[in-house]
C-alpha positions as CSV (number, residue, x, y, z in Angstrom):
1,M,0.0,0.0,0.0
2,S,1.4,3.4,-1.0
3,E,1.0,6.8,0.7
4,E,-1.0,7.9,-2.4
5,S,-3.5,5.0,-1.8
6,V,-3.8,6.0,1.9
7,I,-4.5,9.6,0.9
8,A,-7.1,8.5,-1.7
9,E,-8.8,6.3,0.9
10,I,-9.0,9.3,3.3
11,H,-10.3,11.6,0.6
12,K,-12.9,9.0,-0.3
13,L,-14.0,8.6,3.4
14,I,-14.3,12.4,3.7
15,D,-16.3,12.7,0.5
16,E,-18.7,9.9,1.7
17,K,-19.2,11.6,5.0
18,L,-20.0,14.9,3.4
19,A,-22.3,13.3,0.8
20,S,-24.3,11.8,3.7
21,G,-24.5,15.2,5.3
22,V,-22.2,14.5,8.3
23,V,-19.8,16.8,10.0
24,V,-16.3,15.4,9.4
25,H,-14.0,15.3,12.5
26,V,-10.3,14.7,11.9
27,D,-10.1,12.3,14.8
28,W,-13.1,10.3,13.6
29,I,-11.4,9.9,10.1
30,A,-8.2,8.6,11.7
31,H,-10.2,6.3,13.9
32,G,-12.4,5.1,11.0
33,I,-9.4,4.3,8.8
34,M,-7.6,2.5,11.6
35,Q,-10.7,0.4,12.4
36,K,-11.0,-0.6,8.7
37,K,-7.4,-1.8,8.7
38,G,-7.7,-4.1,11.8
39,E,-5.8,-4.2,15.0
40,I,-2.1,-3.6,15.2
41,E,-0.5,-6.4,17.3
42,G,2.8,-7.2,18.8
43,E,5.3,-5.9,21.3
44,N,5.4,-2.3,19.9
45,A,1.7,-2.1,18.9
46,E,1.0,1.0,21.0
47,F,3.9,2.8,19.4
48,Y,2.6,2.0,15.9
49,R,-1.0,2.9,16.9
50,V,0.1,6.4,18.1
51,C,2.3,7.0,15.0
52,T,-0.3,5.8,12.6
53,H,-3.1,7.9,14.2
54,R,-0.9,11.0,14.1
55,Q,0.0,10.4,10.4
56,I,-3.6,9.7,9.3
57,S,-4.7,12.8,11.3
58,Q,-2.2,14.9,9.5
59,I,-3.3,13.6,6.1
60,A,-7.0,14.2,7.0
61,K,-6.1,17.8,8.1
62,R,-4.5,18.4,4.7
63,A,-7.6,17.0,3.0
64,I,-9.8,19.3,5.0
65,G,-7.5,22.1,4.2
66,K,-8.3,21.9,0.5
67,Y,-11.7,23.4,1.5
68,Q,-10.0,26.5,2.9
69,P,-10.9,29.6,0.9
70,K,-8.7,30.3,-2.1
71,H,-8.8,32.7,-4.9
72,Q,-10.1,30.0,-7.2
73,T,-12.2,27.2,-5.6
74,D,-11.5,23.7,-6.9
75,P,-14.4,22.9,-9.3
76,Q,-15.0,19.5,-7.5
77,L,-15.7,21.3,-4.3
78,V,-18.2,23.9,-5.6
79,M,-21.9,23.5,-5.0
80,E,-23.9,22.9,-8.1
81,G,-25.3,26.1,-9.5
82,F,-22.6,28.3,-8.0
83,E,-19.2,29.5,-9.1
84,H,-17.5,29.8,-5.7
85,L,-19.7,28.4,-2.9
86,S,-18.1,25.3,-1.4
87,K,-20.0,22.2,-0.5
88,A,-18.3,22.3,2.9
89,Y,-16.2,24.6,5.0
90,P,-13.6,23.9,7.7
91,M,-14.8,25.2,11.1
92,T,-13.6,25.1,14.6
93,R,-16.3,23.6,16.9
94,G,-15.7,22.8,20.5
95,G,-12.0,23.5,19.9
96,D,-11.8,20.8,17.2
97,L,-11.2,21.3,13.5
98,V,-14.1,19.9,11.6
99,L,-15.3,20.0,8.0
100,V,-19.0,21.0,7.9
101,P,-21.3,20.5,5.0
102,I,-22.7,23.9,4.0
103,T,-26.2,22.7,4.8
104,L,-25.1,22.2,8.4
105,C,-23.2,25.5,8.8
106,T,-24.9,28.1,11.0
107,D,-25.7,31.5,9.6
108,A,-23.1,32.9,12.0
109,E,-20.4,30.5,10.8
110,L,-21.2,31.4,7.1
111,E,-21.2,35.1,7.9
112,A,-17.8,34.8,9.6
113,R,-16.5,32.9,6.6
114,A,-17.8,35.7,4.3
115,A,-16.1,38.3,6.5
116,D,-12.8,36.3,6.3
117,L,-13.1,36.4,2.5
118,V,-13.7,40.1,2.5
119,K,-10.5,40.6,4.7
120,M,-8.6,38.4,2.2
121,A,-9.8,40.5,-0.7
122,K,-8.7,43.7,1.0
123,G,-5.4,42.2,1.9
124,S,-4.9,41.1,-1.7
125,L,-5.8,44.6,-3.0
126,A,-3.3,46.2,-0.6
127,H,-0.6,43.7,-1.6
128,A,-1.3,44.5,-5.3
129,K,-1.0,48.2,-4.6
130,E,2.3,47.7,-2.8
131,I,3.7,45.7,-5.8
132,R,2.7,48.4,-8.2
133,A,4.2,51.2,-6.0
134,Y,7.4,49.2,-5.8
135,V,7.5,48.7,-9.5
136,S,6.8,52.4,-10.1
137,S,9.5,53.5,-7.7
138,R,12.0,51.0,-9.2
139,V,11.3,52.4,-12.7
140,R,11.8,56.0,-11.5
141,T,15.1,55.1,-9.7
142,A,16.4,53.3,-12.8
143,A,15.7,56.3,-15.1
């Protein structure tokens, strides 16, 4: 089994959970994958369980991270009938990182996400202005 196949299995499990309208918890993904693989046995079993759980959790966090707002949303993640609206959004609930199907997000959570996107847009505009000012000053200095 390759790391790519493990990643694909984690993505598949996340997609299945979202399709069934379930909030996806990173720890639940790790636990679900480990359960499917069977018990680790032997003298160092606890060591391997801890390491495996940590690695699967990290992969699950990266998979959830693909739902973070970006300038261009991955077309596979966009809700049908929209250009940018994602099928799910990463949220912090009860101190845990979870991936929440949009249908289960509260209005307050979605409004907070929209506010974050506005901040990102303002930051991007400010960044673009600084780049242009730098280019303009560099051109004047070279002349």
